[in-house]
N, C-alpha and C positions, 0 to 999 in steps of 0.2 A: 351427405344425406344418408340416413339410415334406411336400409332396405329390409323388407321381410325376407325370410329364407326362400320362400317361393319366388319372389320377384328377383332376388339375387341369382338364383339358378336360371331363371328365364333370361336375364341380362347376360349371364355367362354363355348361355347357348347362342344368343344373338352375336356376342363377341366372336365366338368360335366360327360361326358362319361367315361373319364379315372378314376376318383375317384369312380364312380359307379362300374365299372368293377373290380377295385382294391378290393372293399369291397365284391363284389360277390365272387371273387376267394378266399378271406380270409374266408368267410362263408363256402364255399365248402370245404376248407381245414379242417375246424373244424369238419365236419361230415365224412370226408374220413378216413377209417380204415387202408388202405394200406399206409405204411410209405413213400414209394417212390412217390406215387401219391400225398400225403400230402405235401411233400417238393416241388414237381413240382408246385403245385397250389400256394404255398406261394411264390415261386420264381416269378411266373407270377404276383401275387398280388403286390409284391414289384416293379416289373418292371412298372406296370400301375401307381403305386404311384409316381414313378420317372418321368413318362411322365407328370403327373399332376404338379409336381414341376417345370419342364421345362416350361410348359405353364404359370404357375403362375408368372414366372420371367418376362413375357411379359405383362400379364394383371394386375399384382399387386393386385389381388383379390382372395378371397376364394370363392369356389362354393359348394353349397350343392348337395349331390348325389341324384339320382332318387330312392326314397324309394320303389316305387311300382315295379320298375325293379329288385331291389335287392330281394324283397319278391317273385316275380314271378320266377326268376331263381333258387332261393334257393329251392323252393318247387317243381319245375320241376326236379331238381336234386334228391330230396328226392324220388319222385314218379317214374321218368323215367330213372334215372341214371345221373351221373355226365358228362359222355361223351356227351350224348344227349343235356343236358343243355348248356354246354360250346360251342358246335358246333353251336347250334341254336343262341346263343348270338353272337358268332363271325360272323356268316353269316349275322346277322342283322346289324353288324357294319363293314362289309367287305370293305366298301368304305372309311374307315378311312385312310388307308395308301395312297390311291389315293388323298384324300383331303389334307393330309399333303404335299404330293409331289408337289402340285400345288403352294405351297409357296416357290418358288425357291430363294427368297431373304432372307430366314430364314434357315441357315444351321442346326440349332437344329431340326427344323421340318423335314428336309430331313432325319436326323438320326432316328427320331421317325417313319417316314414312312417305313424305312428299317426294323426296329425292329418289327413294326406291321405286316409287310408282311411275314417276314422270321422267326424271332426268336420265336415269340409266337406260330406259327403253328408248329414249330419244337418241342417246349415244350409240346404242347397239344398232339402231336403224341406219346409222351412218356407215357401218361396216359394209364394204363392197367386196364380195368374194367371187372370183372368176367362175368357179364351178356352178354357182347359183345363177350367173348370167346365162349359162348354157343349160339350165335345168329344163327348159322347154324342149331342147333337142333330145335330152335323155328321156323325157316323158314320151316324146314321139317314138323313139326307138323301142322303149319298153312296152308301151301300149300296143303298138303295131305288132311287135313280136308275140306278145302274150295272146292277143285276140286272134291274129292270123295263124300263129304257129300251133297253139293248142288245138285250134280247129283242124289244121292240116294233119297233125299227128293223130288226132282222133279219127279222121277220115281214113288215113293210111292203115290204122290198126285193123279196121274191118275189111278194107279192100285188099290188104296185102298179107295180114296174119303173121308173117315171119318177123320177129323183133329186129333181127340184123338188117333185113331188107328195109324195114320201116326206118331204122336209124340211118341207113345209107341214103335213102330217098329224102328223108327229113333234113339231113345235113346239107345235101346238095341244094335243096329248096331254100333252107335257112340262110346259107352263105350267099346265094344269089339274091335273096330278098334283102339281106343286110347291105350288100353293095348297092342295090337299087335304092334303098331308103337313104343311105348316106349320100348318094348322088343327087337325089331329089332334095334333100335338106341343103346341100351345097348350093344348088340352083335357086332354091326358095330364099335362102338367107341373102344370097348375092342380089337377087332381084328386089328384095325389101330395102336394101341400102342402109341397114341398121349399123351405125358406126360402132356400137358397143359389142357387136358380135362379128367374129371373123368367119367367113363361109367355110373355110377348111376345118377350123376347130369345131364348128357346129356339125359338120359332116362326120368328123371323127367321133364326137360324143354320141351321135345317133347310131353310127355303125357299131361302135363298141358295145353300147347298151343292147343293141339287137343281137350281136354275136354272143354275148355272155348269156343272154336269155336262151338262145338256140342251144348252146352247149349244155346248159342246165336241164333243158327239157328233153334233149335227145339222149342224155346219159342213161336214164332208166332202161331204154330199149337196148342199149349196148351191154348193160350189166345184168339185166334180168331176162331169162329165157322164155318167159310166158308173156305174150303180147298184151292180154287184158290186164294182167298184174302190173306190167310196165306202164300201161296207160293210167292206171289208178295212181301209181307213184308219181307219174308225170303231172297229173292234175293236182296232187298234193304239193308238189314242188312249185307249180304255177301259183297256187294259193299263197305259199310261203313267200315267193318273190313279190307278189302283189302286196302282201302285208308289210314286209320289210321296207320295200321302196316307198310305199305310201306313208309309213311311219316316219321315215326320214324326211320325205317331202312335207308332211304335215307339221313336223317340228321346225324345219328350216324356213318354211313359208308361213308359219303360224296359221295354218288352215285346219279344217276338221278332218281327222283321220278316218272316222267312221263313214262319213259321206263318200270320200274318195275311194276307200277300200271297197265299200258295198257296190258302188257304180262299176268299178273296174272288174271286180270278181263276177258280178252278174253278167256283164258283157262278155268276158272271156269264156265263162262256162256255158253260156247260151250258145255262142258260136261253136264251141266244142261239141255240144250236144247235137246241134243241127248237122255239123260235119260228120259226126259219128253215124247219124241216121242216113245221110246221103251215101256214105261209104257202104252201109249195109244194103241200101236199096240198089245201088249200082252193082254190088256183088251178086245180089239175088236175081236181078233182071238180066244181067249180062251173062251170068253163069261162069264168069271168069274167077279163077282161084289161083293166086300167085303162090 
């Protein structure tokens, strides 16, 4: 079939995307330990390769994959998990099925459109990744640390004034709170009797999430000599942590980033403002100055 130059270039672009994604899924399968997930990824890879073959029937050309895209999603999967990498990749190509659907004179592309929209998403939903099973524990650790600890550090800033003393007090408070949260999560998970979650792993995920947040929020008070400036930097870091985590969560769970980010940011900063005010009032009325 003769294609116009514009249609040819579009089909070649589709081909490049399909062969790139086929290789990405194949690479992800090579690093996946779960047998079911590995087979699912290989099935999707073969499907993408089949899409490439269909398009090649029209273009009569071979197309090189996007090497950087392969490298990018391979290492995203290594660092942040396969589910996150796949959903991010699919979201960036979510218009593919709509683009195929516009070519109503090409029945093969209509079939590709249907597969892109339905079949792949169904397959991706089958992927079971341990880190997402424990996402609730991570959310618990991060949420509690951000809300409670930004408030505590804000209160300490006015009550204590000395950045090093704030850092010391905050570290002790944070470590104790992390251990407490981990213990509570262990007991909670154990009492729920959820077979898919191990109480010890749930406790570890919660504790580590809390401790990482504590370290990030305390560090400005260690590195900066002015308490109020350190507080400002700490609040910026808290906002950054909220943004990064909620972006990850929104992609991995296919939820709204804006809604989760706004709720968590407002809650954390409201508690910090109230705690800052309490610290100021305590210092004023008690007359104590550390």
